[in-house]
N, C-alpha and C positions, 0 to 999 in steps of 0.2 A: 259745664266745665267751669270748675273753678279758676283756671287760670285768665278762662273769656271775661267773668265777673270779676275777677281783678283787675283784669283791662280795662272794663267797663266802668269801675269804680275809679282807680285812677285815673282816668279823661276825665272826669266828672271835678273830681279832684282838683287838676288842673285848671279846667275852667273856673272853678268857684274862686279856687287862688286868685286868678289874674283876674276874674271879675271884682270880687272884693279890694283886692289891693289896693285900688287907688284911692276908697274911701276910706281908708284903715288910718289910723292914728300912726302920726309922724314918730314915736316911739317905736313902730315896726319895722325891721329890718328884713328885706325880703333880698331870699338868694335863687337864686336860676340855675339850673342846674341842667347839662347838656348829658344825655346817655342813651347808651344803645338799646335799642328795641329787643332783647332777649326777653327770654321769661325768668327770670330771677332779678332782673332791671325792672321787671312791670311788676311783678311780687313786691318788690320793695316800696314802689309808689304806693301799692295796695295798704303798705301798713304804718304810714308815716303819722297818723293821728296819733300813735306813740310819741313820736318825737313833737310833734305840735301843742299835744299835752302838757309837755315836759318843758317846752321851750315857747309859749304864749308869743313872746315878743318877735318871733320869727317866722315870717311867712314862706311858702317853698311855692318856685314857678319851676314847671317843666319844659323841657324841651327834648323828645324821645325821637331819634333818631333811627335811619338803620345804617348799618357799619359802615360801610362806604360812604354815606355821607354826614354822620357823625365826624369820621379821621378829617374828612374835608373842613368841615365847618371849624371843626375847635382847631385846627392847627394854622386856618386860613386866620383865624378870630385873637388867637395866641400871638404870630408872627407878627400882627400890624396893631398890637395893643389896643385892638379893638370895645373890648370890654364886656362882648354881650355876656359872658358866664360867670358865675362867682364858684362853681364848683363844675369839672371839668371829670368825664369817664375817659381814661386813660389807660396807656397799657406799657410793659415793659421797653418795646422802645422807645417811645416817647419820651419816657420819665427820667433817665438819664441824660438826654442832649437836650430837654428843654431844661434841665436845672443849673445846666454846665452854663446857659446860655444866660441866666440868670430871670427863665420865666416863670419859675412855679416859686410858691412860697414853702417854707421846711414846713414839715410836722413833726418837729422834735417836740410838740409841745400839748400833746393832745390829753396829757394829765396819767396820772401815777394808774388811777382806775382802768385805765384802757390797756395797759401793759404790752407793750410795744415789743419786749423781749415774747412775747407768745405766739408773734408774728412765723409763720413757718420761715425758716432761714434762705430755701430757693428763693422764697417770694421776695423777704426784705432786702436781698441783695440785688435783686435786677429791678428794686423800687427806688434805691439809692442812687446818691451821686455825694461818692467822698465821704462815706460814712453817716451820710444824712437821711433818713428818711421823706422824699418829698410828693408820696402817693402811696396812699393804705388801701391794701388791696380786698375789694368786697370778696371775692372770690377769685383764688385761682385755677388752673388748669394745666393739664399734659394732653396727649390724644392717645388716643385706644383703641380698640377694637370692639364694638357693640355689635351681637348677630342672634338671631332666631336659632332659638335651641329646639323649637317644634320642628323646623325645617331640617335642622342638620340633621337630627333624630331620625325623621321619614326617611332624608336619604342616606341613613347610614354613615354619617361623616362623623368625625370627632376633633373639635377643637383644641390644639393644643394650647397651653398657658402662652407662649412663646412662640406663633406662627412666622414662618418665613413668607415671603412675598410667592414664591413659586405655589408655595401650600392655599395661599388667599386667592389667586390665580384660581386655581384647581375648582377649588370651592364655589367662587361665584357661577364658573360657566356651570358646574353641576347644578345648579338652584335656580339658573334662569329659566323662565317660563314666560317669555315675552308677550306668547296670543294671552296668557292669565294676567297679565301687568304684573308678574313677578320676576323682579330685578336681581341677579345675585350678588348687584354690590350698588352704594351709590357713595362717591366722591364729589368734592367740591371741584365745579368749573368757573362760577362764577368767578368773573375779571378782578383783580385787587389786590393789591400787596399781602392784605389780611385775610384775603378770602383762598382763593385757588393757589396763590403764591406760597400762604402759609403751608400749604398740603404739599403741592408738589415741590418745594425744598425740603421738607422732610423726604418724601420721596428720593429727590438725587443725594439726597445725606447718607440715605442705606445703601444705596449703587457705588457709593466709593465718590461720586461726585462733588465739588465745592463751587463756591460763586466767582471765588478768586486765588489764585497761588497767592504766594507769600509777596508777591511785587507789584500786587493789586491788577494782573491781568487779567482780565474776563477768562473764564474757562467754559463758558455755555457751548463751545466748539469741541468738548472732549468727548470721549467714546463713553462714561461712563454717564453724563447726562442724555447722549442718545437712549443711552438700554433703558436708561429709568422713565425716557419722557413719551418712548415707544410703547414699553412695559405699559404704562399707565393709558396711553391714548386705546392700545390694543384692547384693555380690558375693559373698559369703558363703554367702547364699540361691540365687543363682545355679549359686557353682561351689563349695562350700564341700562338707565330709565333715558328714556327720549327727553332732549332739549336738558341735557347736564349740563351745557356750557353756562347757562343761566342759573345753574342750583345753588347756591351758596350753605351757609348753617340752618337758615330755617327753612329752607326749600328741601332740604336734604331730612332733616329733623320731620317735616310734615311726610313727608315718604315714608320714612319709617315708622311711625306712629300710624300711620295708615296699613301697615301691614304690606308694602310693598317692595321692600329692599331685603336680601337676606342676611346681610352684612353693610356694615357702615362703619367707616374710620376717620374717626373726628374727634371734638372735645369731649375730654371725660367729664363738664358739667352738664353735658347732653344724657347723664345716664337715669340725673334723676326725672327729667321728662319723658324718657322712652319705658320707665318703670312707672308710671303714673298712672292708674288705670282709670282716672278719668278722665286724660286726654289720649291716650296710648290704644290702641286694640291689642295689641299684642303685649301687652305689660308684664304678663306672667310668663313671659316664654324670651326673653331677654339673657342673655350670657355674655360674657367679658373677658376679653383676652390684651394682652401688652401687644402694642404698636409694632407690625412684621421688620423682619429686617432679612437681608440676605448672607449674613452669615460673616460679614466684615467687621463686626463691632459694634454697630451704631443703628440704634431701632428708630425706625419713622416716627418716634413721638417729638412733641413738641413741649415749650414750657411756655405758659403765659398767665397774665392775672390783667382782668379789669379792676382799674383800681379810680380811686377817688381822687383830686387834688386841685389845690387853691392857684387859678394862676395869680402872677403878682400884678399888683393895680387893681387888684377886685378890692370895692367900697365896702365890701362887708365877708372880710378875711375872717373876723372872728366867729361870728355866727357860721361860716362857710365849713367851717373847722368843727363847730359843734355840730353841725351835722354829717361832718366823715367821721367823726368819733361814733358818734349813734348807729350808722349805717352800718361800719365796718369794728362794730362791738362784739364781745364775748355774749352781753346782755341780748346784742340781735339776733343769734343763731340760736340763743334759748325763744326769744319770741318768734320766728319762723317755726321751730320745733314745736311750739304749744299750739300754733294756730293753724297748719301745715302741715308736721311731723316731720320726724328729722332725717328722711330722705330728700325733701326739700329745702333740707338747711342750706345756703350757698357754699360749696367745698371747696379744699385746698388754701386755706389762709392762716389759720390757726392751727398749732401742736396738739394745743388741750380739745379740737374736736375729736382730733383723731385718739385723743386717748380716753374718751366719753364711748363705756360700755356700750352705753344707747345707739351713738353712731357706729358702734364697731360691728353691730349687727344689720347695720344698712348693706346688701349685698354688693355693691360696688366700690365701698369705703375702702377696702385694702388695694383693692387695681390701682384706683385712682392716686391713691397714695404713694404706688411703689412706680407708677408710672412718672408721677411728678420729681421722685428721688434719684429715678435713671438719667432725667434729662440734664445734660451739662451743658449752657452755653457757652464754657469756656475752652472747651472742648468739643463744636459740632460737628466735625466729618472725620474721615478716614484719615484723610493727610493734614497737614499743616495749614492755616489758614490765620491770615493778619486781622481778622475780624471777631467779635462776639455776638453770640445768637444761634439760635438753632432754626427755627422757620421764619428768619430776617436776618439783618445785615445790620448793625448797631451803628449806620453812619448816617447821616443828615440825609443823602443824595438817596438814600432807598427808597423811600417813598414813590421820587418818579421812575426808578428804576423798578421794582417791583411792581408799580403798577400798567408802566408801558410793557413790561413781560409777561404779565398776566393777561393783557389782552392779546398779544401773541398768541398764549397757550391755549387762551379761551376761543380764537380763532380756528386753532387746530382740531380741539376736539368737537366744534360745529362744521368739521369737515369741509374748512375754509383753506386747509394748508397741511401740507406734511409734518412731521416731527423734524424734518431735518431743516426745513424753511421757515420754523419757527424757531428753533435754535440757532438758526443764521440771523436770524433777523433781531434776535433777542440779543444776542453777541457784538451785532454792531449799535445797537441804542447802548449797550451797556457801555462800550470803549468809547463811544462820543460821550458819553456822560463822565465818565471817570478823568476823561482827556481834559475837559471843559473844568470840571472841578479843580484839577491840578493834581491827580494822585498819580499821575503816570507821568 
């Protein structure tokens, strides 16, 4: 499989870079990059010969981590001025908060050829502070429904472009055959503010729930939260795979590629992986639909970018920016298209990509762009809220709140407590955190 081959090549490259850097000439600058272990980032590592050929004076070292671990490591490092990394893979949540703290270098000097104006407006806004870009999007995403067209046809079901949660529930239960290890739906359950809480928060938004009212009072004891979480818990009990409480993006991706999920609601970036015949057993039988809603005006889709940033205090700032300019450029998209095909180009970052006829022919391109464009982090909920962010709350305390609440909902999914108990405990811990932080 190409992705596995690329991973081996990237690993070998990282080991080689680490082993030879000690003997490198003094004029060579080493850039240490912390990144997440998903397919697009692994592919990038496999293509860095192109960068090093153009920049022989820059050596790259990689620290590739699971999502929750990455967030913990980079947050700890930047908050303590640890200096372990020259390039960090971060997202829309961290970027404006860290930029305000003075923890990131501005990226307003990547050159005219970089064409920062080509970055999709939603991505540029989410990765900026006071109008200045502080992280460059490697790829952008929303979330959507991915489903097995063959199973739908066999069952006589038809997926609308805009499904409701009620329809999703009916479809999932119809498609489930647990004895055959066929599960109607796969959804995130692994604890983490960027894992299960990203998904559950969008579900809550679509049911009319919100994390806080306009006075920063926690709202997890509301009827809307109970309805949303109960729906999610019951759906997974009836139609989800075993061990769902430990499944995050990568685990559900594997299940879908193995043909064990009738539907999967997750990041739009997954579309290229589930339709890649070299990795997916169901590549030729995947359809796409917008994230569900309950008719209240909010779809359960998010807005996110995995982006590259330079921490303040790096001793390789210029070299780090050279790498970021390469990895997030139009030329890099062309490079991936040449090597891997247009379907595998990192999506959601640049306007010009979606104006390219070759990319417009990719089956999920239009649905991805529509999902991104309909996500509104300024107005994420049905009722008014004092915060920005769809699948997260853009305040420094969110990492702690989201992680702790995520553990409660993961325990719920594992059958260790009821939705009512999970919400009561989450409400208590959120109120305690907000009082300690001075919001109330």
